[in-house]
SERO-4910 file (N, C-alpha, C, O; in steps of 0.05 Angstrom, whole numbers):
BEGIN
 pado doro    nc1    nc2    nc3   cac1   cac2   cac3    cc1    cc2    cc3    oc1    oc2    oc3
  Unk    A     16    -24      0      0      0      0     17     25      0     10     45    -12
  Unk    A     40     24     13     57     48     16     76     51     -7     87     72    -11
  Unk    A     80     30    -24    100     32    -45     88     39    -72    103     44    -91
  Unk    A     62     39    -74     49     45   -100     52     75   -106     55     92    -88
  Unk    A     51     82   -132     53    110   -140     28    116   -156     24    105   -177
  Unk    A     10    133   -147      9    145   -120      2    123    -99     -9    102   -107
  Unk    A      7    128    -73      0    108    -53    -29    101    -53    -46    118    -57
  Unk    A    -35     76    -48    -63     67    -47    -76     76    -21    -63     77      0
  Unk    A   -102     83    -22   -117     90      3   -133     66     12   -136     61     36
  Unk    A   -144     51     -7   -159     27     -1   -149      4    -19   -145      7    -43
  Unk    A   -145    -19     -6   -136    -43    -20   -155    -65    -13   -160    -70     10
  Unk    A   -166    -79    -34   -184   -101    -29   -176   -123    -49   -172   -118    -72
  Unk    A   -172   -147    -38   -165   -170    -55   -178   -195    -44   -175   -202    -21
  Unk    A   -194   -208    -61   -206   -233    -53   -191   -256    -66   -188   -256    -91
  Unk    A   -183   -275    -50   -168   -298    -61   -183   -324    -54   -205   -323    -44
  Unk    A   -171   -346    -61   -183   -372    -55   -182   -380    -26   -199   -396    -17
  Unk    A   -163   -368    -11   -161   -376     17   -167   -353     37   -171   -358     60
  Unk    A   -167   -328     27   -173   -305     45   -181   -281     28   -177   -280      4
  Unk    A   -193   -262     42   -199   -236     31   -185   -215     48   -187   -216     72
  Unk    A   -171   -197     35   -155   -177     49   -166   -149     44   -174   -143     21
  Unk    A   -166   -132     64   -174   -105     62   -154    -87     77   -147    -93    100
  Unk    A   -145    -67     64   -127    -47     76   -138    -20     71   -148    -14     49
  Unk    A   -137     -2     91   -147     25     88   -128     43    103   -124     41    127
  Unk    A   -117     63     88    -97     81     99   -109    109     98   -118    118     76
  Unk    A   -109    123    121   -118    151    122    -95    167    135    -75    156    142
  Unk    A    -99    193    136    -79    209    149    -77    204    179    -57    210    192
  Unk    A    -99    194    191   -100    190    220    -94    162    229    -86    158    252
  Unk    A    -98    141    212    -94    114    221    -92     95    196    -98    104    174
  Unk    A    -85     71    202    -85     49    182   -100     26    193    -98     19    217
  Unk    A   -116     13    176   -132    -10    184   -127    -32    164   -130    -29    140
  Unk    A   -119    -56    174   -115    -79    158   -132   -102    169   -132   -106    193
  Unk    A   -146   -116    151   -163   -138    161   -161   -161    141   -158   -158    117
  Unk    A   -164   -185    152   -165   -210    136   -191   -224    143   -199   -226    166
  Unk    A   -204   -234    122   -230   -247    125   -228   -274    111   -208   -281     98
  Unk    A   -249   -290    114   -251   -315     99   -254   -309     69   -259   -286     61
  Unk    A   -250   -330     53   -249   -326     24   -276   -317     11   -276   -307    -11
  Unk    A   -298   -321     25   -324   -315     13   -336   -288     20   -358   -281     12
  Unk    A   -321   -272     35   -330   -246     43   -330   -227     19   -310   -225      5
  Unk    A   -352   -212     15   -354   -194     -7   -342   -167      0   -338   -161     24
  Unk    A   -337   -150    -20   -327   -123    -15   -346   -107      2   -337    -94     21
  Unk    A   -372   -106     -4   -390    -91     13   -390   -100     42   -392    -84     60
  Unk    A   -389   -126     47   -388   -137     74   -362   -128     88   -363   -121    112
  Unk    A   -340   -129     74   -314   -120     86   -315    -91     93   -305    -82    113
  Unk    A   -327    -75     75   -330    -46     81   -348    -41    104   -343    -23    120
  Unk    A   -369    -56    107   -387    -54    131   -371    -60    157   -375    -46    177
  Unk    A   -354    -80    156   -338    -86    179   -318    -64    185   -314    -56    208
  Unk    A   -306    -53    164   -288    -30    166   -301     -7    181   -289      4    199
  Unk    A   -325      0    173   -339     22    185   -346     15    214   -343     32    232
  Unk    A   -355     -9    220   -361    -17    247   -337    -17    265   -339     -8    288
  Unk    A   -314    -25    255   -289    -24    271   -281      5    278   -274     11    300
  Unk    A   -283     22    258   -276     50    262   -295     63    283   -286     77    300
  Unk    A   -321     57    281   -340     67    301   -334     56    329   -335     70    348
  Unk    A   -329     30    330   -323     17    356   -298     29    369   -297     34    393
  Unk    A   -277     34    353   -252     45    364   -257     74    373   -247     82    393
  Unk    A   -273     89    357   -279    117    365   -295    117    391   -290    134    409
  Unk    A   -314     98    395   -329     97    420   -311     89    443   -314    100    465
  Unk    A   -293     70    438   -274     62    459   -256     86    467   -251     90    491
  Unk    A   -248    102    448   -232    125    454   -247    145    471   -236    157    489
  Unk    A   -273    149    465   -289    168    481   -294    157    509   -292    172    528
  Unk    A   -301    132    511   -309    121    537   -285    116    555   -285    122    579
  Unk    A   -264    105    544   -241     97    560   -217    115    558   -197    112    573
  Unk    A   -218    135    541   -195    153    537   -172    140    522   -150    150    524
  Unk    A   -178    119    507   -157    106    491   -152    123    467   -170    130    453
  Unk    A   -127    128    461   -120    144    438   -105    128    417   -101    138    394
  Unk    A    -96    104    423    -81     88    404    -89     59    407    -89     48    429
  Unk    A    -96     46    385   -102     17    385    -84      4    365    -84     12    342
  Unk    A    -70    -16    374    -51    -30    356    -65    -53    342    -61    -58    318
  Unk    A    -80    -68    357    -93    -92    346   -120    -96    358   -123    -95    383
  Unk    A   -140   -100    341   -167   -106    351   -175   -133    339   -184   -134    316
  Unk    A   -172   -154    355   -179   -181    344   -209   -183    341   -224   -176    359
  Unk    A   -218   -194    319   -246   -199    315   -251   -228    310   -241   -240    291
  Unk    A   -266   -240    328   -273   -268    327   -302   -270    320   -319   -258    334
  Unk    A   -309   -284    299   -337   -284    289   -357   -294    310   -380   -287    308
  Unk    A   -348   -309    329   -366   -320    350   -378   -297    367   -400   -300    378
  Unk    A   -363   -275    370   -374   -253    387   -377   -227    371   -383   -206    383
  Unk    A   -374   -227    345   -377   -203    328   -406   -194    330   -424   -209    323
  Unk    A   -411   -169    339   -438   -159    344   -455   -155    319   -479   -152    321
  Unk    A   -443   -155    295   -458   -150    271   -469   -176    258   -482   -174    237
  Unk    A   -463   -198    270   -473   -223    258   -456   -232    234   -433   -224    232
  Unk    A   -468   -247    217   -454   -257    194   -448   -235    173   -467   -221    165
  Unk    A   -423   -231    165   -417   -210    147   -413   -220    118   -407   -204    100
  Unk    A   -416   -245    114   -412   -256     87   -436   -252     69   -436   -259     46
***
């Protein structure tokens, strides 16, 4: 994402074994890996939900930096994203 000319802001790639999403902004970077059947709209919905959840965490807990937010489908509040 950082070596492209011009640099990519959003990267989406669906493969046979995984789906990858990368999103770079001036304030943060978000990288996510999903199962192979996740669609681009579903991955974008998760991206938005993660950004909202991190923003709420920052407001409630005063957290200003998050390095890793693990998402396990068994407790993901949005249900099935595929």
